[in-house]
VOLOKOL-28794 format. One record per residue (C-alpha): chain; z, y, x; residue number from 1. Coordinates in Angstrom, 1 decimal. Example, Ala and Ser with C-alpha at 12.3 -4.5 7.8 and 13.67 -1.06 7.14 Angstrom:
% residues 2
<'A',<7.8,-4.5,12.3>,1>
<'A',<7.1,-1.1,13.7>,2>
END
This chain:
% residues 421
<'A',<-38.3,-27.3,40.9>,1>
<'A',<-38.8,-23.6,40.0>,2>
<'A',<-40.4,-23.1,36.6>,3>
<'A',<-43.6,-21.1,36.2>,4>
<'A',<-43.8,-18.9,33.0>,5>
<'A',<-46.4,-20.5,30.7>,6>
<'A',<-47.7,-17.0,29.8>,7>
<'A',<-48.8,-16.8,33.4>,8>
<'A',<-50.3,-20.3,33.2>,9>
<'A',<-52.4,-19.1,30.3>,10>
<'A',<-53.7,-16.2,32.5>,11>
<'A',<-54.6,-18.7,35.2>,12>
<'A',<-56.4,-21.0,32.9>,13>
<'A',<-58.3,-18.0,31.5>,14>
<'A',<-59.3,-16.9,35.0>,15>
<'A',<-60.5,-20.4,35.8>,16>
<'A',<-62.5,-20.5,32.6>,17>
<'A',<-64.1,-17.1,33.5>,18>
<'A',<-65.2,-18.4,36.9>,19>
<'A',<-66.9,-21.5,35.5>,20>
<'A',<-68.6,-19.8,32.6>,21>
<'A',<-69.6,-16.4,34.1>,22>
<'A',<-72.8,-17.8,35.6>,23>
<'A',<-74.0,-18.9,32.2>,24>
<'A',<-73.0,-15.9,30.1>,25>
<'A',<-72.9,-12.2,30.6>,26>
<'A',<-69.6,-10.4,30.9>,27>
<'A',<-69.9,-8.8,27.5>,28>
<'A',<-69.8,-12.3,25.9>,29>
<'A',<-66.4,-13.2,27.4>,30>
<'A',<-64.7,-11.8,24.3>,31>
<'A',<-66.3,-11.8,20.9>,32>
<'A',<-65.3,-11.3,17.3>,33>
<'A',<-62.3,-9.2,18.3>,34>
<'A',<-59.8,-8.2,15.7>,35>
<'A',<-57.2,-5.4,16.3>,36>
<'A',<-53.9,-5.3,14.5>,37>
<'A',<-51.6,-2.3,14.5>,38>
<'A',<-48.1,-2.0,13.1>,39>
<'A',<-45.9,1.1,13.1>,40>
<'A',<-42.4,0.5,11.8>,41>
<'A',<-39.9,3.4,11.8>,42>
<'A',<-36.4,2.6,10.6>,43>
<'A',<-33.0,4.3,10.2>,44>
<'A',<-30.0,1.9,10.5>,45>
<'A',<-26.4,2.7,9.8>,46>
<'A',<-23.8,0.2,10.9>,47>
<'A',<-20.0,0.5,10.6>,48>
<'A',<-17.6,-2.2,11.6>,49>
<'A',<-14.2,-1.0,10.3>,50>
<'A',<-11.1,-0.6,12.5>,51>
<'A',<-12.7,-1.9,15.7>,52>
<'A',<-12.1,1.2,17.8>,53>
<'A',<-15.7,2.3,17.8>,54>
<'A',<-17.7,5.0,15.8>,55>
<'A',<-20.3,4.0,13.3>,56>
<'A',<-23.7,3.5,14.7>,57>
<'A',<-26.7,5.6,13.6>,58>
<'A',<-30.1,4.6,15.0>,59>
<'A',<-33.6,5.9,14.3>,60>
<'A',<-36.0,3.5,16.0>,61>
<'A',<-39.8,2.9,15.9>,62>
<'A',<-41.6,-0.3,16.5>,63>
<'A',<-45.2,0.0,17.6>,64>
<'A',<-47.1,-3.3,17.9>,65>
<'A',<-50.7,-3.5,19.1>,66>
<'A',<-52.5,-6.9,19.0>,67>
<'A',<-55.9,-8.2,19.9>,68>
<'A',<-57.2,-11.6,18.6>,69>
<'A',<-60.6,-12.7,19.9>,70>
<'A',<-62.9,-15.6,20.5>,71>
<'A',<-63.5,-16.5,24.2>,72>
<'A',<-66.9,-17.2,25.8>,73>
<'A',<-68.5,-17.6,22.4>,74>
<'A',<-67.0,-21.1,22.3>,75>
<'A',<-66.1,-22.1,18.8>,76>
<'A',<-62.4,-22.8,18.5>,77>
<'A',<-61.5,-21.1,21.8>,78>
<'A',<-59.4,-18.0,21.2>,79>
<'A',<-57.0,-15.6,22.8>,80>
<'A',<-54.1,-13.5,21.4>,81>
<'A',<-52.6,-10.5,23.2>,82>
<'A',<-49.8,-8.4,21.8>,83>
<'A',<-47.6,-5.6,23.1>,84>
<'A',<-44.6,-4.1,21.4>,85>
<'A',<-42.8,-0.8,22.2>,86>
<'A',<-39.4,0.1,20.7>,87>
<'A',<-38.4,3.7,21.0>,88>
<'A',<-35.9,6.1,19.5>,89>
<'A',<-37.5,9.4,21.0>,90>
<'A',<-34.0,10.8,21.5>,91>
<'A',<-33.7,11.8,17.9>,92>
<'A',<-30.9,9.6,16.6>,93>
<'A',<-29.5,7.3,19.3>,94>
<'A',<-25.8,6.9,18.5>,95>
<'A',<-25.6,3.2,18.9>,96>
<'A',<-24.8,0.5,21.3>,97>
<'A',<-26.2,-0.8,23.7>,98>
<'A',<-27.6,2.8,24.2>,99>
<'A',<-24.1,4.2,24.0>,100>
<'A',<-21.1,1.7,24.1>,101>
<'A',<-18.8,3.9,22.1>,102>
<'A',<-20.7,3.2,19.0>,103>
<'A',<-21.2,0.0,16.9>,104>
<'A',<-24.1,-2.3,17.8>,105>
<'A',<-27.7,-2.0,16.6>,106>
<'A',<-29.6,-4.5,18.6>,107>
<'A',<-32.8,-2.4,19.0>,108>
<'A',<-32.6,-1.0,22.5>,109>
<'A',<-35.6,1.0,23.8>,110>
<'A',<-38.0,-1.4,25.6>,111>
<'A',<-41.6,-2.4,26.0>,112>
<'A',<-42.8,-6.0,26.3>,113>
<'A',<-45.8,-8.2,26.2>,114>
<'A',<-44.7,-10.3,23.2>,115>
<'A',<-47.7,-12.6,22.8>,116>
<'A',<-50.2,-13.7,25.4>,117>
<'A',<-51.8,-17.1,24.8>,118>
<'A',<-55.0,-19.0,24.6>,119>
<'A',<-55.7,-21.8,22.1>,120>
<'A',<-58.4,-24.3,21.4>,121>
<'A',<-59.0,-26.0,18.1>,122>
<'A',<-61.3,-28.9,17.3>,123>
<'A',<-61.2,-31.8,14.8>,124>
<'A',<-57.9,-30.8,13.3>,125>
<'A',<-56.2,-30.5,16.7>,126>
<'A',<-55.0,-27.3,18.3>,127>
<'A',<-53.6,-26.7,21.7>,128>
<'A',<-51.8,-23.5,22.7>,129>
<'A',<-50.5,-22.3,26.0>,130>
<'A',<-48.8,-19.0,26.8>,131>
<'A',<-46.4,-16.7,25.1>,132>
<'A',<-46.1,-17.0,21.3>,133>
<'A',<-44.0,-16.2,18.3>,134>
<'A',<-42.8,-19.3,16.5>,135>
<'A',<-41.4,-19.7,13.0>,136>
<'A',<-40.7,-23.2,11.6>,137>
<'A',<-39.8,-23.7,8.0>,138>
<'A',<-37.4,-21.0,6.8>,139>
<'A',<-36.4,-20.0,10.4>,140>
<'A',<-33.0,-21.6,10.1>,141>
<'A',<-33.5,-23.4,13.4>,142>
<'A',<-36.5,-21.9,15.1>,143>
<'A',<-37.5,-18.3,14.4>,144>
<'A',<-38.9,-15.1,15.8>,145>
<'A',<-36.0,-12.8,14.7>,146>
<'A',<-38.6,-10.6,13.1>,147>
<'A',<-36.1,-8.3,11.5>,148>
<'A',<-35.2,-6.8,14.8>,149>
<'A',<-37.7,-4.2,16.2>,150>
<'A',<-38.3,-6.4,19.3>,151>
<'A',<-39.0,-10.0,18.2>,152>
<'A',<-38.0,-13.2,19.9>,153>
<'A',<-40.9,-15.1,21.6>,154>
<'A',<-41.4,-18.3,23.5>,155>
<'A',<-43.3,-19.3,26.6>,156>
<'A',<-44.6,-22.7,25.7>,157>
<'A',<-47.3,-25.4,25.6>,158>
<'A',<-47.9,-26.7,22.1>,159>
<'A',<-50.1,-29.2,20.3>,160>
<'A',<-50.6,-29.0,16.5>,161>
<'A',<-52.4,-31.6,14.4>,162>
<'A',<-53.7,-30.9,10.9>,163>
<'A',<-56.5,-33.6,10.9>,164>
<'A',<-55.1,-35.5,7.9>,165>
<'A',<-54.9,-33.9,4.5>,166>
<'A',<-51.4,-32.6,3.7>,167>
<'A',<-50.1,-33.7,7.1>,168>
<'A',<-49.0,-31.2,9.8>,169>
<'A',<-47.5,-32.3,13.2>,170>
<'A',<-46.3,-30.0,16.0>,171>
<'A',<-45.0,-30.8,19.4>,172>
<'A',<-44.0,-28.0,21.9>,173>
<'A',<-42.4,-27.7,25.3>,174>
<'A',<-40.6,-24.4,25.7>,175>
<'A',<-39.8,-23.2,29.2>,176>
<'A',<-38.6,-19.7,28.5>,177>
<'A',<-37.1,-17.8,25.5>,178>
<'A',<-37.4,-14.0,25.4>,179>
<'A',<-34.6,-12.8,23.2>,180>
<'A',<-34.4,-9.5,21.3>,181>
<'A',<-32.1,-8.0,24.0>,182>
<'A',<-33.6,-5.8,26.7>,183>
<'A',<-34.6,-7.7,29.9>,184>
<'A',<-32.8,-10.9,28.7>,185>
<'A',<-34.8,-14.1,28.8>,186>
<'A',<-33.5,-17.6,29.1>,187>
<'A',<-35.1,-20.3,31.2>,188>
<'A',<-35.0,-23.6,29.4>,189>
<'A',<-36.7,-27.0,29.2>,190>
<'A',<-36.6,-27.6,25.5>,191>
<'A',<-38.8,-29.8,23.3>,192>
<'A',<-39.6,-29.0,19.6>,193>
<'A',<-40.9,-31.8,17.4>,194>
<'A',<-41.8,-31.0,13.7>,195>
<'A',<-43.7,-32.9,11.1>,196>
<'A',<-44.4,-32.2,7.4>,197>
<'A',<-46.2,-34.1,4.7>,198>
<'A',<-47.0,-32.6,1.3>,199>
<'A',<-46.8,-35.4,-1.3>,200>
<'A',<-47.7,-32.9,-4.0>,201>
<'A',<-46.6,-29.4,-5.2>,202>
<'A',<-43.3,-31.0,-6.3>,203>
<'A',<-42.4,-32.5,-2.9>,204>
<'A',<-42.9,-31.8,0.8>,205>
<'A',<-41.1,-33.9,3.3>,206>
<'A',<-40.3,-32.4,6.7>,207>
<'A',<-38.7,-34.2,9.7>,208>
<'A',<-37.7,-32.5,12.9>,209>
<'A',<-36.0,-33.0,16.2>,210>
<'A',<-35.3,-29.8,18.2>,211>
<'A',<-34.1,-30.8,21.7>,212>
<'A',<-32.5,-27.6,23.0>,213>
<'A',<-31.8,-28.0,26.7>,214>
<'A',<-28.2,-27.9,27.8>,215>
<'A',<-27.0,-27.4,24.2>,216>
<'A',<-27.8,-30.0,21.5>,217>
<'A',<-30.4,-32.0,19.6>,218>
<'A',<-30.9,-31.0,16.0>,219>
<'A',<-32.3,-33.9,14.1>,220>
<'A',<-33.0,-33.4,10.4>,221>
<'A',<-34.9,-33.9,7.2>,222>
<'A',<-35.9,-31.2,4.7>,223>
<'A',<-37.2,-31.7,1.2>,224>
<'A',<-38.8,-28.8,-0.7>,225>
<'A',<-40.9,-28.4,-3.8>,226>
<'A',<-42.0,-26.3,-6.8>,227>
<'A',<-42.2,-27.3,-10.4>,228>
<'A',<-44.4,-25.4,-12.9>,229>
<'A',<-42.9,-25.2,-16.4>,230>
<'A',<-45.4,-22.8,-17.8>,231>
<'A',<-44.1,-19.3,-17.7>,232>
<'A',<-41.1,-20.5,-15.8>,233>
<'A',<-41.2,-21.7,-12.2>,234>
<'A',<-38.6,-23.8,-10.5>,235>
<'A',<-38.2,-24.3,-6.7>,236>
<'A',<-35.7,-26.3,-4.7>,237>
<'A',<-34.8,-27.2,-1.1>,238>
<'A',<-32.5,-29.9,0.2>,239>
<'A',<-31.8,-30.3,3.9>,240>
<'A',<-29.6,-32.3,6.2>,241>
<'A',<-29.3,-32.1,10.0>,242>
<'A',<-27.2,-33.7,12.7>,243>
<'A',<-26.1,-31.8,15.9>,244>
<'A',<-25.9,-34.4,18.7>,245>
<'A',<-25.4,-34.4,22.5>,246>
<'A',<-28.5,-32.9,24.2>,247>
<'A',<-31.3,-35.1,25.3>,248>
<'A',<-32.7,-32.4,27.7>,249>
<'A',<-30.2,-31.5,30.4>,250>
<'A',<-30.7,-29.7,33.7>,251>
<'A',<-27.9,-28.6,36.1>,252>
<'A',<-29.8,-25.6,37.4>,253>
<'A',<-30.6,-24.1,33.9>,254>
<'A',<-28.4,-21.9,31.7>,255>
<'A',<-26.4,-23.2,28.8>,256>
<'A',<-27.9,-21.9,25.6>,257>
<'A',<-24.6,-22.3,23.7>,258>
<'A',<-22.9,-20.1,26.2>,259>
<'A',<-25.7,-17.5,26.1>,260>
<'A',<-25.4,-17.3,22.3>,261>
<'A',<-21.7,-17.2,22.0>,262>
<'A',<-20.7,-20.9,22.1>,263>
<'A',<-18.7,-22.9,24.6>,264>
<'A',<-20.0,-23.5,28.1>,265>
<'A',<-19.9,-27.0,29.5>,266>
<'A',<-21.4,-29.0,32.3>,267>
<'A',<-24.7,-30.3,30.9>,268>
<'A',<-23.7,-33.9,31.6>,269>
<'A',<-20.4,-33.4,29.7>,270>
<'A',<-21.6,-31.7,26.6>,271>
<'A',<-20.3,-33.3,23.4>,272>
<'A',<-21.8,-32.3,20.0>,273>
<'A',<-21.2,-34.2,16.8>,274>
<'A',<-21.3,-32.1,13.6>,275>
<'A',<-23.5,-31.8,10.5>,276>
<'A',<-25.5,-29.3,8.5>,277>
<'A',<-26.2,-29.3,4.8>,278>
<'A',<-28.3,-26.9,2.7>,279>
<'A',<-29.0,-27.1,-1.1>,280>
<'A',<-31.0,-24.4,-2.9>,281>
<'A',<-32.3,-24.1,-6.4>,282>
<'A',<-34.4,-21.2,-7.6>,283>
<'A',<-36.3,-20.1,-10.7>,284>
<'A',<-38.5,-17.2,-11.9>,285>
<'A',<-39.5,-16.1,-15.4>,286>
<'A',<-41.2,-13.0,-16.8>,287>
<'A',<-40.5,-11.0,-13.6>,288>
<'A',<-36.9,-12.1,-13.2>,289>
<'A',<-36.1,-14.4,-10.3>,290>
<'A',<-33.0,-15.9,-8.8>,291>
<'A',<-31.5,-18.8,-7.0>,292>
<'A',<-28.2,-20.4,-6.1>,293>
<'A',<-27.6,-21.8,-2.6>,294>
<'A',<-24.9,-23.8,-0.8>,295>
<'A',<-25.1,-24.1,3.0>,296>
<'A',<-22.6,-25.8,5.3>,297>
<'A',<-22.5,-25.5,9.1>,298>
<'A',<-20.1,-28.1,10.4>,299>
<'A',<-16.9,-27.4,12.2>,300>
<'A',<-16.3,-28.0,15.9>,301>
<'A',<-13.9,-30.9,15.3>,302>
<'A',<-13.6,-32.7,18.7>,303>
<'A',<-16.9,-31.5,20.1>,304>
<'A',<-17.8,-28.5,22.2>,305>
<'A',<-19.2,-26.3,19.4>,306>
<'A',<-19.5,-26.0,15.7>,307>
<'A',<-23.0,-26.3,14.2>,308>
<'A',<-25.0,-23.5,15.8>,309>
<'A',<-28.7,-22.6,15.7>,310>
<'A',<-29.2,-20.3,18.7>,311>
<'A',<-33.0,-20.0,18.3>,312>
<'A',<-32.9,-19.1,14.6>,313>
<'A',<-33.7,-15.9,12.8>,314>
<'A',<-30.0,-15.6,12.0>,315>
<'A',<-30.3,-12.3,10.1>,316>
<'A',<-32.0,-14.2,7.3>,317>
<'A',<-29.0,-16.4,6.7>,318>
<'A',<-25.3,-15.9,5.9>,319>
<'A',<-25.6,-12.3,5.0>,320>
<'A',<-27.4,-9.2,6.3>,321>
<'A',<-24.2,-7.7,7.8>,322>
<'A',<-24.6,-10.3,10.6>,323>
<'A',<-20.9,-11.2,10.7>,324>
<'A',<-21.7,-14.9,11.2>,325>
<'A',<-24.3,-14.8,14.0>,326>
<'A',<-21.9,-17.2,15.7>,327>
<'A',<-20.5,-20.0,13.6>,328>
<'A',<-16.7,-20.0,13.5>,329>
<'A',<-15.0,-23.0,15.2>,330>
<'A',<-13.8,-24.1,11.8>,331>
<'A',<-17.4,-24.2,10.4>,332>
<'A',<-18.9,-22.2,7.6>,333>
<'A',<-19.5,-22.8,3.9>,334>
<'A',<-21.8,-20.2,2.3>,335>
<'A',<-22.1,-20.2,-1.5>,336>
<'A',<-24.7,-17.6,-2.5>,337>
<'A',<-26.2,-16.3,-5.8>,338>
<'A',<-29.4,-14.2,-5.8>,339>
<'A',<-30.7,-12.3,-8.8>,340>
<'A',<-33.7,-9.9,-8.9>,341>
<'A',<-36.6,-8.4,-10.9>,342>
<'A',<-40.2,-7.8,-9.9>,343>
<'A',<-41.4,-4.5,-11.4>,344>
<'A',<-45.0,-5.1,-10.3>,345>
<'A',<-46.5,-1.9,-9.0>,346>
<'A',<-43.1,-0.3,-9.0>,347>
<'A',<-41.6,-2.7,-6.5>,348>
<'A',<-39.0,-5.4,-6.3>,349>
<'A',<-35.2,-5.1,-6.6>,350>
<'A',<-32.7,-7.9,-5.8>,351>
<'A',<-29.2,-8.6,-4.8>,352>
<'A',<-27.3,-11.5,-3.2>,353>
<'A',<-23.7,-12.4,-3.4>,354>
<'A',<-22.1,-14.6,-0.6>,355>
<'A',<-18.8,-16.3,-0.8>,356>
<'A',<-17.8,-17.5,2.7>,357>
<'A',<-15.2,-20.2,3.5>,358>
<'A',<-14.2,-22.2,6.5>,359>
<'A',<-15.2,-25.9,6.3>,360>
<'A',<-11.8,-26.8,7.9>,361>
<'A',<-8.9,-24.5,7.2>,362>
<'A',<-7.0,-22.6,9.9>,363>
<'A',<-3.2,-22.4,9.5>,364>
<'A',<-3.7,-23.4,5.9>,365>
<'A',<-6.2,-20.6,5.2>,366>
<'A',<-10.0,-20.9,4.6>,367>
<'A',<-11.2,-17.5,3.1>,368>
<'A',<-13.8,-16.1,5.4>,369>
<'A',<-14.6,-13.2,3.0>,370>
<'A',<-17.5,-12.2,0.8>,371>
<'A',<-20.6,-10.0,1.0>,372>
<'A',<-23.0,-8.2,-1.3>,373>
<'A',<-26.6,-7.5,-0.1>,374>
<'A',<-29.0,-5.4,-2.1>,375>
<'A',<-32.7,-4.6,-1.3>,376>
<'A',<-35.5,-2.7,-2.9>,377>
<'A',<-39.1,-3.2,-1.6>,378>
<'A',<-42.0,-0.9,-2.7>,379>
<'A',<-45.6,-0.9,-1.7>,380>
<'A',<-46.5,2.8,-1.4>,381>
<'A',<-50.1,1.9,-0.9>,382>
<'A',<-52.1,-1.0,0.5>,383>
<'A',<-51.0,-0.7,4.2>,384>
<'A',<-47.7,1.1,3.8>,385>
<'A',<-44.4,-0.4,2.5>,386>
<'A',<-40.9,1.0,1.9>,387>
<'A',<-37.8,-1.0,2.3>,388>
<'A',<-34.3,0.1,1.3>,389>
<'A',<-31.5,-2.4,2.2>,390>
<'A',<-27.7,-2.5,2.0>,391>
<'A',<-25.0,-4.9,3.1>,392>
<'A',<-21.3,-4.8,2.5>,393>
<'A',<-19.0,-7.5,3.9>,394>
<'A',<-15.3,-7.7,3.0>,395>
<'A',<-13.1,-9.8,5.3>,396>
<'A',<-11.0,-12.7,4.1>,397>
<'A',<-7.8,-14.1,5.5>,398>
<'A',<-6.4,-12.2,8.5>,399>
<'A',<-6.1,-15.4,10.6>,400>
<'A',<-9.9,-15.3,11.2>,401>
<'A',<-9.8,-11.8,12.6>,402>
<'A',<-12.9,-10.5,10.8>,403>
<'A',<-13.5,-6.9,10.0>,404>
<'A',<-15.1,-5.2,7.0>,405>
<'A',<-18.7,-4.2,7.7>,406>
<'A',<-21.1,-1.8,6.0>,407>
<'A',<-24.7,-1.4,6.9>,408>
<'A',<-27.8,0.1,5.4>,409>
<'A',<-31.4,0.6,6.3>,410>
<'A',<-34.3,2.9,5.4>,411>
<'A',<-37.6,1.5,6.7>,412>
<'A',<-41.3,2.2,6.5>,413>
<'A',<-43.9,-0.4,7.6>,414>
<'A',<-47.5,0.6,8.2>,415>
<'A',<-50.0,-2.2,9.1>,416>
<'A',<-53.7,-1.8,9.9>,417>
<'A',<-56.3,-4.4,10.8>,418>
<'A',<-59.9,-4.0,11.9>,419>
<'A',<-62.7,-6.3,13.1>,420>
<'A',<-64.8,-4.8,15.8>,421>
END
């Protein structure tokens, strides 16, 4: 059966509601308590993948996002959200793929899209949402909105969220389409997201999840997080384990998400996935200084179809800003990282991250996947305007993995404005 976009379903539901309520309320009461959000984010990005036969990319792009949040029909708890985003380069600096294939890639093609269009109803701790929505779960390692790119990733979905018990949060969602950051590239899917978190106290939150990604895999996992107050010093931790298993949700007429995101294609009934994910992270802060050490492992392919992959993640936030490992190598990936920084208060925040990458299983007796240094400085120019300077330098490891050295840097301004009408 052909799927219908849930963003269109939301419009149909809204229209039905208008017809039933219009006789009891004037048209000016259809939308109330409106709030308008505006974001303008200009950014210059330089990207150079060494010795790949292409020129270094230079891109000046601007994201303009306009959003309306409002109450519907003066019914408490009934709300709508509408957002549109335009990405443009104005012809100023456009030496980058996919605009021009002779340059390295900056995945911010010019485009305009309705990024969010949904209605929601909340009562007694229960919220239902239908339509197009950005979704970020936990640290976006599995489900994210790819917010770093100028055009974010969004989902057409129907979701239920329950917060009726103190410290407990439950989410269930059916996703029938994923709108990726690429221009005119959406993926029909029939995926189910299940997520539950319980906060025992500041020192411990337990999260359980099962992300059933159609025609790819099930990710079933547990995540433990917490913060410990030691007076002037603060300590935080995260420990996570997940299993990548054969997909519960399969459909012959739908695309294979692994194939779409760089994995191995297989008939849905023949997909075999059996690999693991681990993540350990310990952080601390004291007198303006902060840092953490992390160890993340994405399992190797072994006898299955794919290594551990998270195709719906905000991948830029993990495994280095150079984006070398958007696709997990068949031999898996081990990422040992150290982060150090200092918060200068009104003068901004400066930090750096060092990554040492290794293959979980060696290839031809070699396992060095390289290393990377990332540096960022963030400064609030004034209340609504921020500056971000960011740099990434990846050095390739053993030649057998065929990686290239990569250098990238960014200069970004971010202006945000909100007003209630």
